[in-house]
C-alpha positions, 0 to 999 in steps of 0.5 A: 538423526534428530531434527529440531522441532520447528523449521526442520523443513526449511533449516538447511535451505537458502530459499525462504518462504514469505506468507501474505494475506492476499496474492497479486492481482497481476504481475505487470508493474505498469498496471498493478500497484496494490500492496501484496502485488508490489511486494512481489514485483519489487523483487522482480523489477528495479526502479530508476531510484530506490527508497531505503528503509530510512526513507532516503532516496538513492540511485538504482537503475539510474546511477545518477540524476539531476533536477534540471528545472523545477519540472524536469529531471535527467537520469543517467542509467547504469550501463550493462544492466540486462533484463532477466531475458538478456534484453539490455536496459536502455533509455528506450525502456524507460520511455516505453514504461512510462508511455505504457502506464498511460496507455488507455487500453491498459486502464492502469491504476498507476496513471493516476499516480503519475498524472503529473508526468508530461513526457519522456525524452531519450537523450542517448542510449543511457540518458533520459529526460522526464518532464512534468506538467507541473511542479510536484513535490514528491516526484523523487519518491514516485520515481522510486516506484517506477519499475522499468519493463523490457520493451521487446519482451512485452511486445513479443509476448503481449500484455496478458502473457507479460502480466502472468510471466514477468521479466525485470532487472531485479534481484530475483527472477520469476519462475512461476505463479500458481494462482491463489497459492504462490509465486516462486522467484529464484536468485538473479545471479547476474544482478547488477548490485551483486547476487542476493545471499538467499537463493530464492523466495516463495511468496505464499498467500493464506487468507486466514491470519490464524493459518498463516501463524500456524504455518510459521509455528509448524516450520513451513514459513520464514516470514509471515505478514500481518500477524494478529496481535493475539498471536504475539505471545505465541510467536515470542515464546516459541524457541524457533520464532521471533516477532518483527515490529516496525512503526506503522505507516498504513492508515485504516479507515472506512471510506464513505462514498457520498456520490452514491444515492445513499444517506452518506450524501449528507455531511451530518450522517458522515459525522454521526458515523464517526461519533458512533464508533469507539475507536479507542476500544477497537484499538485496545481490544482488537489491536492490543493498544498497538495502533495509533488513532489518526486525526483524519488520516494522519498522525503527528509524524506526518507532514500536514498533521494539524495539532489543533484538530481534535479527532472525533470522540466516542459520543453515540448520543451526539451521533443520534442527534446528527442522524435526527437532524439529517432526517434519519431519526430511525437510522437506515440500512447500508452495505459495507465491504471488507477484506479478511486477512489483508489487514490486522484483524480487519474482518473483526474490526469491520464487525465491531464497527457494524456493531457500534453503528447498529447501536445508533440505528444504522443497520450495516450489511457486511460484505466480506470480499476477496482481495482482487474482487475488492480492488476491482470494485474499489478502483472502478468506483463500484464498491459498496457505499462504505468500505473498510480499507488501508492505505500506506503512507511510506513517505509520511506526507499528507499528499500520499493519502489525501490525493488518493482518498479525498480528492474529487478525482482521486483513485478512491471515491469519497467526497467531491469538494472544490475547496479541498481540491484547491488546497491539495493542488497547492500542496502538490505544486510547491516544493517549499515544505513549510508552505506545504505543511500549512496547506495540508494543515488547512486541508485537515480542518476541512477534511475533519468537518466533511468526514469523507471517512470513518477515521480509525488508526494507523496499524502496527507493522507486525511480522512473525519470523523464523529464528534463522531469518535475518531481515529488518521490517520496514515502516513502509511494509515493503518486503524487499528481500534482497536484504535478507539472509539466513543463518 
């Protein structure tokens, strides 16, 4: 029997293989929220609400809900929903999940996301009330990322075991995690919304972009994330592969930690680094012109974008002048951390940035790090003074990036500025969209001047796909595989 070239291994299977550039840091969704992790837990767990590919918020575990006041919501849970171990979903599970996120012993990064939540009250078995400590404009979007965990199972097995062997209510059940290699999921036949058309998903982790593409072309994968632009023609010209493209929402930048005892404390130095990097050349040469340059951390699609603020242009002479004024006429030496394979051509971009900074006398020592170690250092604020990283903005709203990146007590440390903090607080605590837009446009002006980052671009969303896979890429980059099928 003749087997077609490419996908001979997968062609008859209803299981699909998905490859990411990095694996999960853990599988407990009350603790971990990084992109590669979330793409897996998204398929194991459900949230109260769900954000569609179009950005709409729709019911999920809550079949309905209402905003009772500006600072309180009542959720009516679906009855008869069970976790994969048979434990029933109740309002107590919602309360347990939220309280768990704020447990100081867990040191959850999610606690920063949900700091606006005051408390959870169980009304009855299937009704729960969540109260905020302030008005929060994006609450519905955060409820769509609040993945609910089973209280009795977590208590029975403990934190460490739950992190390794999770149980949720989602469309796929956890089977096993071969650390550093893959996570295997199988279809939940009793899923409340009906079983998926595919029988299972295996998430594999391959750091090298070239190796990810080679695995796809060799017939051993159905979906490959973060395809390098150099592989586009190769994928499109192959009979059994195709390219998946979506408008990007992830901003790529170099964070500048001004709290460390380095020249980055000086705003003129931070501005100089922005003038020194030729972003247009990086976009053209390393991203084939497919990325969109940002003004600070925003593009014109985002609420809060300020059309009157010009991005930093490429001006190495201006950069040298600023370094001289800051007291560094001969430059300085500094370390920059980067990942390899997490974002499109990330290590090459980091090398290009180091080259441009070298041209103005800044000697950058690149530190290429593994994803888990990078995140540990980043979120504990112990990472190198400069770090190349990406941040998703799935709701196209300034607060989704500014709150985490430029706020004094944000999840990532860059600058501490009271005026910026005040504007961000005003933007978070009003539901009037025009007022929010005004606050964030003013924030953009200040952020541009303070230069807490080397502002770069929004990267495109590029996937390599097998021809048999029916699945539409999303701008938020979520790998929600319940919508997938094979033919």
